BAMILUM-49282 format. One record per atom (N, C-alpha, C, CB): residue in one letter; residue number from 0; atom name; x, y, z. Coordinates in Angstrom, 1 decimal, always signed. Glycine has a CB too. Example, Ala and Ser with C-alpha at 12.3 -4.5 7.8 and 13.67 -1.06 7.14 Angstrom:
2
 torfi pavo rovo   east  north     up
     A    0    N  +13.2   -5.7   +7.8
     A    0   CA  +12.3   -4.5   +7.8
     A    0    C  +13.2   -3.3   +7.8
     A    0   CB  +11.3   -4.5   +9.0
     S    1    N  +12.8   -2.2   +7.1
     S    1   CA  +13.7   -1.1   +7.1
     S    1    C  +12.9   +0.0   +7.9
     S    1   CB  +14.1   -0.6   +5.7
***
This chain:
141
 torfi pavo rovo   east  north     up
     M    0    N -157.1  +10.8  -11.0
     M    0   CA -157.5  +12.1  -10.6
     M    0    C -157.6  +12.8  -12.0
     M    0   CB -156.4  +12.8   -9.6
     L    1    N -158.4  +13.9  -12.0
     L    1   CA -158.7  +14.6  -13.1
     L    1    C -157.8  +16.0  -12.9
     L    1   CB -160.3  +14.7  -13.1
     V    2    N -156.9  +16.3  -13.8
     V    2   CA -156.1  +17.6  -13.7
     V    2    C -156.4  +18.6  -14.7
     V    2   CB -154.7  +17.3  -13.6
     R    3    N -156.6  +19.8  -14.4
     R    3   CA -156.7  +20.8  -15.4
     R    3    C -155.2  +21.2  -15.8
     R    3   CB -157.5  +22.1  -14.8
     V    4    N -154.6  +20.8  -17.0
     V    4   CA -153.3  +21.3  -17.4
     V    4    C -153.1  +22.8  -17.6
     V    4   CB -153.0  +20.6  -18.8
     E    5    N -152.2  +23.3  -16.8
     E    5   CA -152.0  +24.8  -16.8
     E    5    C -150.5  +25.1  -17.5
     E    5   CB -152.1  +25.4  -15.3
     A    6    N -149.7  +24.0  -17.5
     A    6   CA -148.3  +24.3  -18.0
     A    6    C -147.8  +23.0  -18.8
     A    6   CB -147.3  +24.8  -16.9
     A    7    N -147.0  +23.1  -19.8
     A    7   CA -146.4  +21.9  -20.3
     A    7    C -145.0  +22.4  -21.0
     A    7   CB -147.4  +21.0  -21.3
     P    8    N -144.0  +22.0  -20.6
     P    8   CA -142.7  +22.5  -21.3
     P    8    C -142.5  +21.8  -22.8
     P    8   CB -141.4  +22.2  -20.3
     I    9    N -141.8  +22.1  -23.5
     I    9   CA -141.4  +21.5  -24.7
     I    9    C -140.1  +20.6  -24.3
     I    9   CB -141.1  +22.5  -25.8
     N   10    N -140.3  +19.4  -24.1
     N   10   CA -139.3  +18.4  -24.0
     N   10    C -138.6  +18.2  -25.5
     N   10   CB -140.0  +17.0  -23.5
     P   11    N -137.1  +18.0  -25.3
     P   11   CA -136.7  +17.6  -26.6
     P   11    C -137.1  +16.6  -27.3
     P   11   CB -135.5  +17.5  -26.6
     S   12    N -137.6  +15.5  -26.7
     S   12   CA -138.2  +14.4  -27.2
     S   12    C -139.6  +14.8  -27.8
     S   12   CB -138.3  +13.5  -26.3
     D   13    N -140.2  +15.7  -27.4
     D   13   CA -141.5  +16.2  -28.0
     D   13    C -141.4  +16.8  -29.4
     D   13   CB -142.3  +17.3  -27.1
     L   14    N -140.2  +17.4  -29.6
     L   14   CA -139.9  +18.1  -30.8
     L   14    C -139.8  +17.0  -32.0
     L   14   CB -138.5  +19.0  -30.6
     D   15    N -139.3  +15.7  -31.6
     D   15   CA -139.2  +14.8  -32.7
     D   15    C -140.7  +14.3  -33.2
     D   15   CB -138.4  +13.5  -32.2
     A   16    N -141.7  +14.4  -32.3
     A   16   CA -143.2  +14.1  -32.6
     A   16    C -143.7  +15.3  -33.4
     A   16   CB -144.0  +13.9  -31.2
     L   17    N -143.4  +16.5  -32.9
     L   17   CA -144.0  +17.6  -33.4
     L   17    C -143.5  +18.2  -34.8
     L   17   CB -143.9  +18.7  -32.3
     L   18    N -142.1  +17.9  -35.0
     L   18   CA -141.6  +18.3  -36.3
     L   18    C -141.2  +17.3  -37.3
     L   18   CB -140.7  +19.0  -36.1
     A   19    N -141.4  +15.9  -36.8
     A   19   CA -141.1  +14.8  -37.7
     A   19    C -140.0  +14.9  -38.6
     A   19   CB -142.1  +14.5  -38.5
     G   20    N -138.9  +15.5  -38.3
     G   20   CA -137.7  +15.5  -38.9
     G   20    C -137.8  +16.4  -40.3
     G   20   CB -137.2  +14.0  -39.2
     C   21    N -138.6  +17.5  -40.1
     C   21   CA -138.8  +18.4  -41.3
     C   21    C -137.6  +19.3  -41.3
     C   21   CB -140.2  +19.4  -41.3
     D   22    N -137.5  +20.0  -42.6
     D   22   CA -136.3  +21.0  -42.8
     D   22    C -136.9  +22.3  -42.3
     D   22   CB -135.8  +21.1  -44.4
     I   23    N -136.7  +22.7  -41.0
     I   23   CA -137.1  +23.9  -40.4
     I   23    C -136.8  +25.0  -41.0
     I   23   CB -136.9  +23.9  -39.3
     A   24    N -135.4  +25.1  -41.5
     A   24   CA -135.1  +26.3  -42.3
     A   24    C -135.9  +26.7  -43.5
     A   24   CB -133.8  +26.2  -42.7
     K   25    N -136.5  +25.8  -44.1
     K   25   CA -137.2  +26.0  -45.4
     K   25    C -138.9  +26.1  -45.0
     K   25   CB -136.9  +24.6  -46.4
     G   26    N -139.2  +26.1  -43.5
     G   26   CA -140.6  +26.1  -43.2
     G   26    C -141.1  +27.4  -43.3
     G   26   CB -140.9  +25.5  -42.0
     K   27    N -142.4  +27.4  -43.5
     K   27   CA -143.1  +28.8  -43.5
     K   27    C -144.5  +28.7  -42.5
     K   27   CB -143.7  +29.2  -45.2
     S   28    N -144.5  +30.0  -41.8
     S   28   CA -145.7  +30.1  -40.9
     S   28    C -146.8  +30.9  -41.5
     S   28   CB -145.2  +30.6  -39.5
     S   29    N -148.0  +30.5  -41.3
     S   29   CA -149.2  +31.3  -41.8
     S   29    C -150.3  +31.2  -40.6
     S   29   CB -149.8  +30.7  -43.2
     G   30    N -151.1  +32.3  -40.7
     G   30   CA -152.2  +32.3  -40.0
     G   30    C -151.7  +33.3  -38.8
     G   30   CB -152.7  +30.9  -39.6
     S   31    N -152.5  +33.5  -37.7
     S   31   CA -152.1  +34.2  -36.5
     S   31    C -152.9  +33.7  -35.1
     S   31   CB -152.4  +35.8  -36.7
     E   32    N -152.2  +34.2  -34.1
     E   32   CA -152.8  +33.8  -32.8
     E   32    C -152.9  +32.3  -32.7
     E   32   CB -154.3  +34.5  -32.6
     D   33    N -154.2  +31.8  -32.4
     D   33   CA -154.3  +30.3  -32.1
     D   33    C -154.6  +29.5  -33.3
     D   33   CB -155.3  +30.0  -31.2
     K   34    N -154.5  +30.3  -34.5
     K   34   CA -154.8  +29.7  -35.8
     K   34    C -153.5  +29.6  -36.7
     K   34   CB -155.9  +30.6  -36.5
     T   35    N -152.3  +29.6  -35.9
     T   35   CA -151.0  +29.7  -36.8
     T   35    C -150.8  +28.2  -37.2
     T   35   CB -149.6  +30.3  -35.9
     V   36    N -150.2  +28.2  -38.4
     V   36   CA -149.9  +26.8  -39.0
     V   36    C -148.5  +26.9  -39.5
     V   36   CB -150.9  +26.2  -40.2
     F   37    N -147.6  +25.8  -39.2
     F   37   CA -146.2  +25.9  -39.6
     F   37    C -146.2  +24.7  -40.5
     F   37   CB -145.1  +25.9  -38.4
     Q   38    N -145.7  +24.9  -41.8
     Q   38   CA -145.5  +23.8  -42.8
     Q   38    C -143.9  +23.9  -43.3
     Q   38   CB -146.6  +23.9  -44.2
     A   39    N -143.5  +22.7  -43.3
     A   39   CA -142.1  +22.6  -43.8
     A   39    C -141.8  +21.3  -44.5
     A   39   CB -141.2  +22.7  -42.7
     P   40    N -141.1  +21.2  -45.4
     P   40   CA -140.8  +20.0  -46.2
     P   40    C -140.2  +18.8  -45.5
     P   40   CB -140.1  +20.3  -47.2
     I   41    N -140.5  +17.7  -45.9
     I   41   CA -139.7  +16.4  -45.1
     I   41    C -139.2  +15.6  -46.3
     I   41   CB -140.8  +15.4  -44.1
     S   42    N -138.2  +15.2  -46.3
     S   42   CA -137.4  +14.5  -47.4
     S   42    C -138.2  +13.1  -47.7
     S   42   CB -135.8  +14.1  -47.0
     P   43    N -138.3  +12.8  -49.0
     P   43   CA -139.0  +11.5  -49.3
     P   43    C -138.5  +10.3  -48.4
     P   43   CB -138.7  +11.2  -50.9
     L   44    N -137.3  +10.3  -48.2
     L   44   CA -136.8   +9.1  -47.4
     L   44    C -137.5   +9.1  -45.9
     L   44   CB -135.2   +9.1  -47.2
     K   45    N -137.5  +10.3  -45.5
     K   45   CA -138.2  +10.5  -44.0
     K   45    C -139.7  +10.2  -44.1
     K   45   CB -137.9  +12.1  -43.3
     M   46    N -140.2  +10.7  -45.2
     M   46   CA -141.8  +10.4  -45.3
     M   46    C -142.1   +9.0  -45.4
     M   46   CB -142.4  +11.1  -46.6
     E   47    N -141.2   +8.2  -46.1
     E   47   CA -141.4   +6.8  -46.2
     E   47    C -141.4   +6.1  -44.8
     E   47   CB -140.4   +6.2  -47.1
     K   48    N -140.5   +6.6  -44.0
     K   48   CA -140.4   +6.2  -42.6
     K   48    C -141.7   +6.5  -41.7
     K   48   CB -139.1   +6.8  -42.1
     L   49    N -142.2   +7.7  -42.0
     L   49   CA -143.2   +8.3  -41.2
     L   49    C -144.6   +7.8  -41.8
     L   49   CB -142.9   +9.7  -41.3
     S   50    N -144.6   +7.1  -42.8
     S   50   CA -146.0   +6.7  -43.5
     S   50    C -147.0   +6.3  -42.4
     S   50   CB -146.0   +5.6  -44.5
     S   51    N -146.7   +5.6  -41.4
     S   51   CA -147.6   +5.0  -40.4
     S   51    C -148.1   +6.2  -39.4
     S   51   CB -146.8   +3.8  -39.6
     R   52    N -147.6   +7.3  -39.5
     R   52   CA -148.0   +8.5  -38.8
     R   52    C -149.1   +9.4  -39.6
     R   52   CB -146.8   +9.4  -38.5
     I   53    N -149.2   +9.3  -40.8
     I   53   CA -149.9  +10.1  -41.6
     I   53    C -151.4  +10.0  -41.2
     I   53   CB -149.7   +9.8  -43.0
     N   54    N -152.1  +11.3  -41.1
     N   54   CA -153.4  +11.3  -40.8
     N   54    C -153.9  +10.7  -39.4
     N   54   CB -154.0  +10.6  -41.9
     R   55    N -152.9  +10.6  -38.5
     R   55   CA -153.1   +9.9  -37.2
     R   55    C -152.8  +11.0  -36.1
     R   55   CB -152.2   +8.6  -37.1
     S   56    N -153.6  +11.0  -35.1
     S   56   CA -153.1  +11.9  -34.0
     S   56    C -152.0  +11.4  -33.3
     S   56   CB -154.2  +12.1  -33.0
     M   57    N -151.2  +12.4  -32.9
     M   57   CA -149.7  +12.1  -32.4
     M   57    C -149.8  +12.9  -31.0
     M   57   CB -148.4  +12.8  -33.4
     P   58    N -150.2  +12.4  -29.9
     P   58   CA -150.1  +13.0  -28.5
     P   58    C -148.8  +13.2  -28.1
     P   58   CB -150.7  +12.2  -27.6
     V   59    N -148.7  +14.6  -27.8
     V   59   CA -147.3  +15.0  -27.4
     V   59    C -147.4  +15.9  -26.0
     V   59   CB -146.6  +16.0  -28.6
     G   60    N -146.4  +16.0  -25.5
     G   60   CA -146.2  +16.6  -24.2
     G   60    C -145.9  +15.6  -23.1
     G   60   CB -147.5  +17.5  -23.9
     N   61    N -144.8  +15.2  -22.8
     N   61   CA -144.3  +14.2  -22.0
     N   61    C -144.6  +14.5  -20.5
     N   61   CB -142.8  +14.1  -22.2
     E   62    N -144.5  +15.8  -20.0
     E   62   CA -144.8  +16.2  -18.6
     E   62    C -145.4  +17.5  -18.7
     E   62   CB -143.6  +16.1  -17.7
     G   63    N -146.0  +17.8  -17.5
     G   63   CA -146.7  +19.1  -17.3
     G   63    C -147.1  +19.2  -15.9
     G   63   CB -147.9  +19.2  -18.3
     A   64    N -147.9  +20.1  -15.8
     A   64   CA -148.4  +20.6  -14.4
     A   64    C -149.8  +21.1  -14.4
     A   64   CB -147.5  +21.7  -13.8
     G   65    N -150.5  +21.1  -13.3
     G   65   CA -151.8  +21.8  -13.3
     G   65    C -152.4  +21.7  -11.9
     G   65   CB -152.7  +21.2  -14.3
     V   66    N -153.7  +21.7  -12.0
     V   66   CA -154.4  +21.7  -10.7
     V   66    C -155.4  +20.6  -10.7
     V   66   CB -155.2  +23.1  -10.5
     V   67    N -155.4  +19.8   -9.6
     V   67   CA -156.3  +18.6   -9.4
     V   67    C -157.8  +19.3   -9.2
     V   67   CB -155.9  +17.7   -8.1
     I   68    N -158.7  +18.9  -10.2
     I   68   CA -160.1  +19.3  -10.0
     I   68    C -160.9  +18.3   -9.6
     I   68   CB -160.6  +19.9  -11.1
     A   69    N -160.6  +17.0   -9.7
     A   69   CA -161.5  +15.7   -9.2
     A   69    C -160.6  +14.7   -8.9
     A   69   CB -162.6  +15.1  -10.3
     A   70    N -161.1  +13.7   -7.9
     A   70   CA -160.3  +12.8   -7.5
     A   70    C -161.1  +11.4   -6.9
     A   70   CB -159.4  +13.4   -6.5
     G   71    N -160.5  +10.4   -6.6
     G   71   CA -161.1   +9.3   -6.2
     G   71    C -161.8   +9.7   -4.8
     G   71   CB -160.0   +8.2   -6.0
     K   72    N -162.2   +8.6   -4.1
     K   72   CA -162.9   +8.6   -2.9
     K   72    C -162.0   +8.6   -1.5
     K   72   CB -163.9   +7.5   -2.8
     S   73    N -160.7   +8.2   -1.7
     S   73   CA -159.9   +8.1   -0.5
     S   73    C -159.6   +9.6   +0.0
     S   73   CB -158.6   +7.3   -0.7
     D   74    N -159.3   +9.6   +1.4
     D   74   CA -159.1  +10.9   +2.0
     D   74    C -157.8  +11.5   +1.4
     D   74   CB -159.0  +10.8   +3.6
     G   75    N -156.9  +10.7   +1.3
     G   75   CA -155.6  +11.2   +0.8
     G   75    C -155.6  +11.8   -0.6
     G   75   CB -154.7  +10.0   +0.8
     V   76    N -156.4  +11.2   -1.6
     V   76   CA -156.6  +11.8   -3.0
     V   76    C -157.5  +12.9   -2.9
     V   76   CB -157.1  +10.8   -4.0
     Q   77    N -158.6  +12.8   -2.2
     Q   77   CA -159.5  +14.0   -2.0
     Q   77    C -158.8  +15.2   -1.6
     Q   77   CB -160.5  +13.6   -1.0
     A   78    N -157.7  +15.1   -0.6
     A   78   CA -157.0  +16.2   +0.0
     A   78    C -156.2  +17.0   -1.2
     A   78   CB -156.1  +15.6   +1.2
     M   79    N -156.0  +16.2   -2.4
     M   79   CA -155.1  +16.8   -3.4
     M   79    C -156.0  +17.8   -4.4
     M   79   CB -154.5  +15.6   -4.2
     I   80    N -157.4  +17.8   -4.2
     I   80   CA -158.2  +18.5   -5.0
     I   80    C -157.9  +20.0   -4.7
     I   80   CB -159.7  +18.1   -4.9
     G   81    N -157.7  +20.9   -5.7
     G   81   CA -157.3  +22.3   -5.6
     G   81    C -155.8  +22.5   -5.5
     G   81   CB -158.0  +22.8   -4.3
     K   82    N -155.0  +21.5   -5.4
     K   82   CA -153.5  +21.6   -5.2
     K   82    C -152.8  +21.4   -6.7
     K   82   CB -152.9  +20.4   -4.0
     T   83    N -151.6  +22.1   -6.6
     T   83   CA -150.9  +22.0   -7.8
     T   83    C -150.1  +20.6   -7.9
     T   83   CB -149.9  +23.2   -7.9
     V   84    N -150.0  +20.0   -9.0
     V   84   CA -149.2  +18.8   -9.2
     V   84    C -148.4  +18.8  -10.4
     V   84   CB -150.1  +17.8   -9.4
     G   85    N -147.2  +18.3  -10.4
     G   85   CA -146.3  +18.0  -11.6
     G   85    C -146.8  +16.7  -12.1
     G   85   CB -144.7  +18.0  -11.3
     M   86    N -146.8  +16.4  -13.4
     M   86   CA -147.4  +15.2  -14.1
     M   86    C -146.4  +14.6  -15.0
     M   86   CB -148.6  +15.6  -14.8
     I   87    N -146.6  +13.4  -15.1
     I   87   CA -145.9  +12.6  -16.3
     I   87    C -146.7  +11.7  -16.8
     I   87   CB -144.7  +11.9  -15.9
     G   88    N -146.6  +11.4  -18.1
     G   88   CA -147.7  +10.3  -18.7
     G   88    C -148.1  +10.7  -20.1
     G   88   CB -149.0  +10.2  -17.8
     G   89    N -147.5  +11.7  -20.8
     G   89   CA -147.9  +12.0  -22.2
     G   89    C -149.2  +12.7  -22.3
     G   89   CB -147.9  +10.8  -23.1
     S   90    N -149.3  +13.3  -23.4
     S   90   CA -150.6  +14.0  -23.8
     S   90    C -150.9  +15.3  -23.0
     S   90   CB -151.8  +13.1  -23.8
     M   91    N -149.7  +16.0  -22.6
     M   91   CA -149.9  +17.0  -21.8
     M   91    C -150.2  +18.3  -22.6
     M   91   CB -148.7  +17.1  -21.0
     Y   92    N -150.1  +18.2  -23.8
     Y   92   CA -150.5  +19.4  -24.5
     Y   92    C -152.1  +19.3  -24.7
     Y   92   CB -149.8  +19.6  -26.0
     S   93    N -152.7  +19.2  -23.6
     S   93   CA -154.3  +19.0  -23.7
     S   93    C -154.7  +20.0  -22.6
     S   93   CB -155.0  +17.3  -23.4
     E   94    N -156.0  +19.9  -22.5
     E   94   CA -156.7  +20.9  -21.4
     E   94    C -156.7  +20.1  -20.1
     E   94   CB -158.3  +21.4  -21.9
     Y   95    N -157.1  +18.8  -20.3
     Y   95   CA -157.3  +18.0  -18.9
     Y   95    C -156.6  +16.7  -19.3
     Y   95   CB -159.0  +17.9  -18.4
     R   96    N -156.3  +16.1  -18.1
     R   96   CA -155.7  +14.7  -18.1
     R   96    C -156.2  +14.0  -17.0
     R   96   CB -154.2  +14.7  -18.0
     T   97    N -156.5  +12.7  -17.2
     T   97   CA -156.8  +11.9  -16.1
     T   97    C -155.5  +10.8  -15.9
     T   97   CB -158.3  +11.1  -16.4
     L   98    N -155.2  +10.9  -14.5
     L   98   CA -154.0  +10.3  -14.3
     L   98    C -154.2   +9.4  -12.9
     L   98   CB -152.9  +11.4  -14.2
     G   99    N -153.1   +8.5  -12.7
     G   99   CA -153.2   +8.0  -11.3
     G   99    C -152.3   +8.7  -10.4
     G   99   CB -152.9   +6.5  -11.1
     T  100    N -152.4   +8.6   -9.2
     T  100   CA -151.6   +9.3   -8.2
     T  100    C -150.0   +9.2   -8.4
     T  100   CB -151.9   +8.9   -6.8
     Q  101    N -149.6   +8.0   -8.9
     Q  101   CA -148.2   +7.5   -9.0
     Q  101    C -147.7   +8.3  -10.2
     Q  101   CB -148.2   +6.0   -9.2
     Q  102    N -148.5   +9.0  -11.0
     Q  102   CA -148.0   +9.9  -12.1
     Q  102    C -148.0  +11.4  -11.8
     Q  102   CB -148.9   +9.7  -13.3
     C  103    N -148.3  +11.6  -10.5
     C  103   CA -148.3  +13.1  -10.0
     C  103    C -147.4  +13.3   -8.9
     C  103   CB -149.8  +13.6   -9.6
     L  104    N -146.8  +14.5   -8.7
     L  104   CA -146.0  +14.9   -7.8
     L  104    C -146.6  +16.1   -7.2
     L  104   CB -144.7  +15.0   -8.3
     L  105    N -147.1  +16.1   -5.9
     L  105   CA -147.7  +17.2   -5.2
     L  105    C -146.7  +18.3   -4.9
     L  105   CB -148.4  +16.6   -3.9
     M  106    N -146.9  +19.5   -5.4
     M  106   CA -146.1  +20.5   -5.1
     M  106    C -146.5  +21.3   -3.7
     M  106   CB -146.1  +21.4   -6.3
     N  107    N -145.5  +22.1   -3.3
     N  107   CA -145.7  +22.7   -2.0
     N  107    C -146.5  +23.8   -2.3
     N  107   CB -144.3  +23.2   -1.3
     D  108    N -147.4  +24.3   -1.4
     D  108   CA -148.3  +25.5   -1.6
     D  108    C -147.6  +26.7   -2.1
     D  108   CB -149.0  +26.0   -0.4
     G  109    N -148.0  +27.4   -3.1
     G  109   CA -147.4  +28.6   -3.6
     G  109    C -146.5  +28.2   -4.9
     G  109   CB -146.5  +29.3   -2.5
     V  110    N -146.2  +27.0   -5.2
     V  110   CA -145.4  +26.7   -6.4
     V  110    C -146.5  +26.6   -7.6
     V  110   CB -144.6  +25.2   -6.2
     S  111    N -146.1  +27.6   -8.6
     S  111   CA -147.0  +27.7   -9.7
     S  111    C -146.9  +26.3  -10.6
     S  111   CB -146.8  +29.0  -10.5
     S  112    N -147.9  +26.3  -11.5
     S  112   CA -147.9  +25.2  -12.4
     S  112    C -146.7  +25.4  -13.4
     S  112   CB -149.2  +25.2  -13.1
     R  113    N -146.4  +26.6  -13.7
     R  113   CA -145.1  +26.7  -14.6
     R  113    C -144.0  +26.3  -14.0
     R  113   CB -144.9  +28.1  -15.1
     D  114    N -143.7  +26.6  -12.8
     D  114   CA -142.5  +26.2  -12.0
     D  114    C -142.6  +24.7  -11.8
     D  114   CB -142.4  +26.9  -10.6
     A  115    N -143.7  +24.0  -11.5
     A  115   CA -143.9  +22.6  -11.4
     A  115    C -143.5  +21.8  -12.6
     A  115   CB -145.3  +22.4  -11.0
     A  116    N -143.9  +22.4  -13.6
     A  116   CA -143.7  +21.8  -15.0
     A  116    C -142.2  +21.8  -15.4
     A  116   CB -144.5  +22.6  -16.0
     E  117    N -141.5  +22.8  -15.0
     E  117   CA -140.1  +23.1  -15.3
     E  117    C -139.3  +22.1  -14.4
     E  117   CB -139.7  +24.6  -15.0
     T  118    N -139.7  +21.8  -13.1
     T  118   CA -138.9  +20.9  -12.2
     T  118    C -139.0  +19.6  -12.8
     T  118   CB -139.3  +21.0  -10.8
     L  119    N -140.0  +19.1  -13.5
     L  119   CA -140.1  +17.7  -14.0
     L  119    C -139.1  +17.5  -15.3
     L  119   CB -141.7  +17.3  -14.6
     L  120    N -138.9  +18.6  -16.0
     L  120   CA -138.3  +18.5  -17.2
     L  120    C -136.7  +18.2  -16.9
     L  120   CB -138.5  +19.8  -18.2
     G  121    N -136.4  +18.9  -15.8
     G  121   CA -135.0  +18.8  -15.4
     G  121    C -134.2  +20.0  -15.7
     G  121   CB -134.3  +17.7  -16.0
     R  122    N -133.4  +20.6  -14.8
     R  122   CA -132.7  +21.7  -15.0
     R  122    C -131.8  +21.8  -16.3
     R  122   CB -131.9  +22.0  -13.9
     E  123    N -131.3  +20.6  -16.7
     E  123   CA -130.4  +20.6  -17.8
     E  123    C -131.0  +20.9  -19.1
     E  123   CB -129.7  +19.3  -17.8
     H  124    N -132.5  +20.8  -19.1
     H  124   CA -133.1  +21.0  -20.4
     H  124    C -134.0  +22.2  -20.3
     H  124   CB -133.9  +19.9  -20.8
     T  125    N -134.0  +23.0  -19.3
     T  125   CA -134.8  +24.3  -19.2
     T  125    C -133.9  +25.4  -18.8
     T  125   CB -136.0  +24.4  -18.2
     P  126    N -134.5  +26.5  -19.3
     P  126   CA -133.7  +28.0  -19.2
     P  126    C -133.9  +28.2  -17.7
     P  126   CB -134.3  +29.4  -20.1
     C  127    N -134.6  +27.7  -16.9
     C  127   CA -134.9  +28.1  -15.5
     C  127    C -133.7  +27.9  -14.6
     C  127   CB -136.0  +27.3  -14.9
     E  128    N -133.2  +28.9  -14.0
     E  128   CA -132.0  +28.9  -13.2
     E  128    C -132.3  +29.2  -11.7
     E  128   CB -130.8  +29.9  -13.8
     R  129    N -133.6  +29.1  -11.5
     R  129   CA -134.0  +29.6  -10.1
     R  129    C -133.8  +28.5   -9.0
     R  129   CB -135.6  +30.1  -10.1
     Y  130    N -133.6  +27.2   -9.5
     Y  130   CA -133.5  +26.1   -8.4
     Y  130    C -132.0  +25.6   -8.2
     Y  130   CB -134.5  +24.9   -8.8
     P  131    N -131.6  +25.6   -7.2
     P  131   CA -130.3  +25.1   -6.8
     P  131    C -130.3  +23.7   -7.0
     P  131   CB -129.8  +25.5   -5.4
     K  132    N -129.1  +23.2   -7.2
     K  132   CA -128.9  +21.7   -7.2
     K  132    C -129.3  +21.2   -5.9
     K  132   CB -127.5  +21.2   -7.5
     T  133    N -130.1  +20.0   -5.8
     T  133   CA -130.4  +19.6   -4.5
     T  133    C -129.9  +18.1   -4.4
     T  133   CB -132.1  +19.7   -4.2
     R  134    N -130.0  +17.6   -3.3
     R  134   CA -129.6  +16.2   -2.9
     R  134    C -130.7  +15.4   -2.6
     R  134   CB -128.6  +16.1   -1.8
     A  135    N -130.6  +14.1   -2.5
     A  135   CA -131.8  +13.2   -2.1
     A  135    C -132.3  +13.8   -0.9
     A  135   CB -131.3  +11.7   -1.8
     G  136    N -133.7  +13.8   -0.8
     G  136   CA -134.4  +14.2   +0.6
     G  136    C -134.5  +15.6   +0.7
     G  136   CB -133.7  +13.8   +1.8
     E  137    N -133.9  +16.5   +0.0
     E  137   CA -134.1  +18.0   +0.0
     E  137    C -135.4  +18.3   -0.6
     E  137   CB -133.0  +18.8   -0.7
     T  138    N -136.0  +19.5   -0.2
     T  138   CA -137.0  +19.9   -0.8
     T  138    C -136.8  +21.3   -1.4
     T  138   CB -138.1  +19.8   +0.2
     I  139    N -137.4  +21.5   -2.7
     I  139   CA -137.3  +22.7   -3.4
     I  139    C -138.4  +23.7   -2.9
     I  139   CB -137.3  +22.4   -4.9
     K  140    N -138.0  +24.9   -2.4
     K  140   CA -139.2  +25.8   -1.8
     K  140    C -139.0  +27.1   -2.7
     K  140   CB -139.0  +26.1   -0.1
***
């Protein structure tokens, strides 16, 4: 399935990839809007351990949500076109993701991509308090 990514929370494990152990307190931000750059120092010991990452793309975003815009030929998958799904599989800080159905969770009609993304991260990691604790087999509406 091809999904247009509309929301992706910041998972605590994403912060490791994004910040690489930098000293945030000494960081500086420059630019504005979609051209903002954050720079912060990294200790020489950490830089040595991170040497294999230098000048390499680091896909981040463990989970997200969006709308299915294309799918395979089966009736079941075709029925998901236009529906909101929660997704796992990495690289969710992108515009589109190609995923298998086993990586997607179909949401009830009316559930926003933002809410779908929060449900996958887990209540203990998100400020969202809208969802009650559920038991196996229950549905969040």
